[in-house]
N, C-alpha and C positions, 0 to 999 in steps of 0.2 A: 262263417257263414257268418256302452257307447251308444245304445239306440232304445229307442222306443218308437219303431218306424211306422205303427200303424194308428190311423185315426178311425173312427167309428165310418167316416164320410167313404172313405177307400174302401169299406167292404163290400161296396158294389161291384166290385172288380175283383173280391178275394178268391184264390183259387179254392174250389171244394175238391180237396184230393180224393175224397170217395168216388168222383163221378168226374168223368164220365171213363175212368181208368180200371174200375172194377169190371167192365165186361168188354169183350171184343178185343180189337186189336191192341187195346191199352191196358189189357189186364196184365200184373204183376207175374213174371215168371215165377214158376215152382220150383226150378231147380238151379242151384248153384252155379256161377260162372266159372268156367274152366278154362283157363289161359293156356293150359297146354295143348288143348283141341280147338280150332278155329270152327274145325265143322261139326262142333256138338251141338245139339238143338237144346232150346231151352226147355224143351218138352222132357228132355231125358236125364235121369238123373246123374249127375255128374261124380266121378270118383275121382281120388288122389293117389296113383301110385306111389308111393316113394316109403323107402324104410322107416317103420315107426322108432320114433324117438322116445329114449328113456329119460333124458335129462329136461327139465321145464324150462320154459327161456327166462323166467325170472328165478334167482337162487334160492335157495330155502335159507329163510331165516328161522331163529330160535325162538323170536316172540311176533306180535304182531304190529311191533313199533317199527316205523321204517328204519332201515339199517343202515342208513347214511349212504345209499348209492341208488337213490329212489328213481323208478319203480322196482321194488325187491320184495317180493311176496311169497311166502311158502307155496308150493303146488298144493292144486285142489286136492283135497280128500278124498274124491270120488272112488281111489281105488281100493281104500279100505271097506267103502259103502258095498263093495260090490264083488268082491274078493278077487276082480280083475287088475291085470297089471298093464302097463303101455303096451306089450306086446300083444293084447288084446284088439289092440285097434285094427279097424278094419285096413286092409292093405290100400289104403287111399294115398294119392299124391296130392301134393299141393303145386301149384305152379309157381309158389312162393319159395324157392330155394335159397340156400345160402349163396348161391353166385350172383355175379353181376345182373341187373336187369337185362332183359332179353330185349332187343331190338323192336321195333314195331314191326310187323308183317309188312307194312307199307312203306318201310323205310324212317327214316328222320323227318320231322316236318319241316315242309319249304315254304313257308311263307311267301316267298318272292315270286314262286311259280306263277305263270300268267294263267288265268281262268281258260280251262279247253271248252267253255262255251263262251257266248258272245257276251261282251261286257254292256249292262245297260244302267247307266249313271242314273241317278235321280236327276228330275229336271231342277233347272235352274231355280223357280219357282217355290221348291219346296227345301232346298238347302238354306242354313244359315249362315249369315256374312259373318265371317270374322275377319280381324279381331271383334268380338262380342260388343256391341254398343250397351246392352243394357246392364247395368250393374248386378242387377238381381241374378238375371242368368250367369252373368261372370262369375258372380258368389258361389251360384250354385255347384258350377263346373269345378271351381277353386276348391271346394268342400268335399267334393266328390272324391277328386284325387289327393287331398291331403288327409282326409278323416275316414273316408268310408272304402275307398279301394282296398285297403289291407283284409277288410273282412272276407272279399272275395279272392283274394290273393293269398289264403292262409298257406296252401300247400302247394303254391305256384313260386319255384324259384325265379321265374323269368317277370313275374309282375304284370300280367299282361292287362289286368284291370286297371293297373295304375300308369302303364305305360303305352301299351296300346291301343286300350278303349278311347281314353280322350281324343286322340289321333284320329281314329278311326269315325268317331263320332261327327268329326268337322263335315264328314262326307254322306253320313247317314244320319238323317234327320231322327227316324225312331229312336235310335241307338240314344241321341242327343237328349230325347224328351225323357227316355227312361231314367237318364242320369238326373236331370233336373226333377224329376218326379221322385226319386229317392232321397236326395239333397231336401228338397223342400219337407218332405214329411219328416225326415229326421232333424234337420236344421231349425224347423219352427216349434217343435217339440221340446228341446234342450233349456231347462231353465237359465243356464249359465249365460246364453246369448240374448234373453229375454231384457228388454227395457220398455219403460211407459211408453216411449216413441215407437217402439217395434223392435225388430230381432236387429240385433248389432253385431256384425262380423267382420273380421278384419278391417276395422275403423270404416264399415260401410254400414250405414241405417237402412234397413230394409223394411220400410215401414207397412208395404202392402203385402208382405209374404205372410200366408197362411197356410194350414194343412190342406186347405182347399187347392191350392195350387197343384198339388199332386195328384189328385183328381184329373183336374184338367190337361196334365202332362201326360197322364196316362191314356187319358182319352183318344189323345192324338198319336199313341203307340198302336191303338187297336186296330186300325185298316191296314197295315204293313203285316201284324202279326195273324189276322185272319185269312190274308190273300199269301202267306207264306209259300203255299204250293206253287204258284204262278212265278215266283222268282226265279230267274234263270242265269243269275250272276253269283258265282261263288263267294265274293267278298259281301255281296248284302245277303246271303243265305246265312254266313256266319256271324255277320252283325245282329241278326234277326233273332238268333239263339242267344247271342250275347244282351241282346235287349230282353229276350222273356227271363233270362236268367236274373238280371238287375231289379227286373219288375215284381220276380217272386219275393225279392227281399222285403218289399214293401210289406209283406205278411207275415215275416217270419217272425217279429217281436211285436207280439199283442197285448193289448192292456186289458187285465182281467176285469177291471172296473167295468169295462163297457161291455162284457160279455151279456150280461141281463138284457141290456137295452137291445144288445145286437138280436138275441133270441127274440123279443117281444116283435122287433121289426122285421125278423127275415120272410113273415108270411109277406109281404107286400114289399118285399127287396126287389130290386131289378135281376135279371138274369146275370150271373156273376161269370168273370172270365176265368177260366182254369189255366193258369200258367205252366201247372204242371203238365197238363194233357198237351199244351202246345210245345213246350221243352221236348217231352218224350217223342212227339209226331215229327217233329222238325229233326231230331238226333235220329231217328228210324227210318227217316225218309232216305231213297236210295241216293241221291246227289251228298246228303251228309255224311252218308256213310263212305262213300267216296272221299270226301273231304278229310275226312277225321285224320287218317295219315299224312297229310299234305301240309295241312294249316294249324298251328298250334293254338291259335284262339279259340277253334271251336273245341279242342281238346281241355282247355282251360276252362271254358264254361261248360262241359259235360262235368268234370270233375266237381267243379262248384254246385252243379245241380246234384249231383249223389250227394254232397255235404247237406244241403237244402234238404233232400229228403230224410237225412240222418235228424235234423233237426224237428221236423214235424213228427217223425216216428218216435223220437224220445219223448215229445212234448204230448203228442195226443195220445201217445199209447197205442198206435196202429203199427201194421208192417210197411215198409217202403211201396210206394206203388210204381217208383218207374224200374222199366226193365234195365237191368243190369246185363248189359250185352258182353258175352265173353270175348269177342275181337276187341271191345276199346279197353281190356286189360292187359293187353300184349304192350310189353314197352313200357309200362305205368312204373312212375316212381315208386321208391318204397313207402313214402308218405301217402300216395294215393291208394298203393293196393291195401294198406292198414285201414285208410277210408272205405275202400271196397269192404273189407273184413269185418268193419265194425256194421257195417250197413245189413250185410248178410247176419250176423248176430243178432242185429234187429228184427229181422225178417223170422229168425229162428224164433224169437222170444215171443212174438208177437203173433206168429202164425204157423209155423211147422210145427216146432216141441218135441220132434222125434229123437229119440235117442241116437239114431244113426248118425243124424245131422251134428248133433251136438259132440260127439266124436269127433267128426270131420273138422269142425269149427275149431274144437280144442285143439287136435292136432296143427292146424293150420297156423292158429293163433299163437302158439308155442315157435313154430318156425319163423312166423314174423316178426315177433317180440326179440328172439335172437338178432333177427338182423338189425333190427332197429336199434338193440342197445349198443351195437357194434359201432354204430354210425352216428348216433343221437344221445351219448352219455351227458349228463348235466355236468359243468365243469366247476361246480359247488354245491355242495349238500351239507346241511347241518342237522341233524335229527332235533325235533322239539324237546325242548329242556322243561320236562312237567315240575320240574322242582322250582322253576323261575316263572311258573304260571305258563308257560307256551305250550300250544295246542298243535299248532301246525309247524311241520318242519318246514327249512328253508331249502329250494331247490331252484337253480339258475340253470338254465338254458341258454343258447347264444341267437335263437331267433324263434320269431314266431311260429314257423314251419315245426321247429322241433318242440315246442310247447304243444302244437295241435297233434302233432304225431304220437307224442308220448301220452297225452291227454287220451286220445281215442282209444291206444292201446289198451291202458288202465280199464276204461270203461268197458269194452269188450270182454277184457278179462274177468272182470266184474259181473256182469252180467252171467256170464259162464259160469261162473262159480257159485254166485247166489243161486242161480236158476237150475241146477244141476239135475238132471232128471233120474241120475242114479242114487240121489240121496233122500229117497221117500220111504214112507212107511217104516216097518219095522227093521230093514235092514241098515239105517243109519241111528246112530246113539247121540244123546244129548253133549256129549261133550264133542262131536264131529260138527253138529251145527254151531256150537258156540264158537269152534276154530273158524268157520266160515265167516261167523258174524264179526269176529277180531279183524279179519284180513278185508272183509269187504269195509269195514270201518276204517281201516288204516287206507284203504285206497282212496276212501274219499276225503280224508284228511291229506292226503298227498293231493289229491286234486284242486282241494282248496288252497294249498301251501302254494304250487306251482301257480296258480291264478293270481296269489298275493303278491306273488314276488316278481310278476309281470303285467303291471298295471298298464304298460303301452300295448298289451295285446288283450283288449277287453272281452275277445270270443272265450279265451280262458274262462272267465266268469261262468259263461252260458255252459262250457263242459262241466264245471264244477258244478253247476245245479242240476245237472243231467242226474248225477249221482245222488245227489241230498233229495231231488223227487223222488226216485226211485226205492232209496233204502236209506232215507233219514230216520226212519223208525227203527233202525239198528241201534242209534244213538239211545241210551239212558242217563247216562253220566250227565249232569248239572253242567259242570264247566264244560264239556266238549258241546253240549248244546247251546249255551250262552257263546260260544268261540263260534258256532256255525250259524246263529243268528247275526252276528256280527259280520259276517260274509253276506248275507241276506239284504243285510243294511247297507252294505256296499253296493250292491246291484241295485237297491231302489235309489240310493243316490245318484247313481251315474244314470240312471233311468235305462238300464241295459237289459233289464228284465224284469216281467210281471212276477212281482214278488207276493202276491197276497196269500196264495196256496202255502209257499213257502214259509211266510211268516207265521202263519196258524201251525205249521208243523213244528216250529222251534219257539213257540211262547211260554 
């Protein structure tokens, strides 16, 4: 899901994730998604029927140090705390078996299939003429393709937002305006492009570009988003979903310095546009559900929307609001299965909290991690050499997809370990808690090491910050805290993350 994409002005159009999805049709599902049973309802608790596994997905290590094949952590000591063994796990199955991904019940995506409904092109008055005549808009489109699209394509091997969306935007003005809005917000905020004469990008001086341009372009998207239910053309509907997903990125990185001002102004603020509500409503509409198995852009937009939910869940510490439809999980890639698993862990952490769901997620995570480790092994690992003052391990992966997949896998495992409901009260010992703290600390150090080793994947810094935000107080060693503060400073220098709270944590 490199950026400070939000200015206080755009908050007129910020998503309020608490509303209106907290009630009515948009309410978050209370049951986990079961991809084995497409007929299962969201109101029914889903079970996973699979033989319990005794082996943890991550091999046991003798110490909390990264064992040279990261991620590699000891299994959670929940068994010792309760006297249970893995055979006590409920006979729950996971759709995440160690076999190849199942194909979609709708068949493979067929983007070339003509729309079964009448084609309704945009009027010539709406479309933007290509080649673009405005150098500023040309720069905004180029900036999206070269600098921003990879954020949206992290788990997409086909890179829809880089390769498909710019072409689609030529014929779908709302999608093009969303691209302009996101690029204007980001490009106008980065110090490295600022000059006394204005923004300078690719040798083009853009003296008129300001953060307010993002507001203007967003306003141009609103009518199409508001009237999505009237759209009768498949391609236009698919483009509307991509438009809403791109616009939601405007709020993903927020400036903490502006939050107090925002709170003071909120009483008099204009009605906000809830992009999450739009995304959720469009995806759950019957036409979209029909499209999902046939067109790959809607699939890419859906999985990006789930990752956006992860961001908001971990930063705002509330459960995901988006409904995780079981049907959409059929045929998902290994990377997206881990995305969905992490979303379910976030929902358990901030909503469910039950022991039964923890057991299900623990087992599901082991299966997913076992699969991921088979496919996404790092090609170089070197543990930190403390004798030379090193704190973070060196861990190299071959792609942003692998980086994202393994970081989210670590985050999900870390939350389940740190929030283990079986390690409360008199049943757990201080030694068990110390072991958990050691493991969580090593996971955070691995997250940071991965992010520092992949500067071309700025979202990796955000994922590392998830761990530091949640469990940074586990660190007491002053050298480790100083090293973590250095990572926080990198966030600040890259303007990729609001670092005020993290900076205070590691002062």
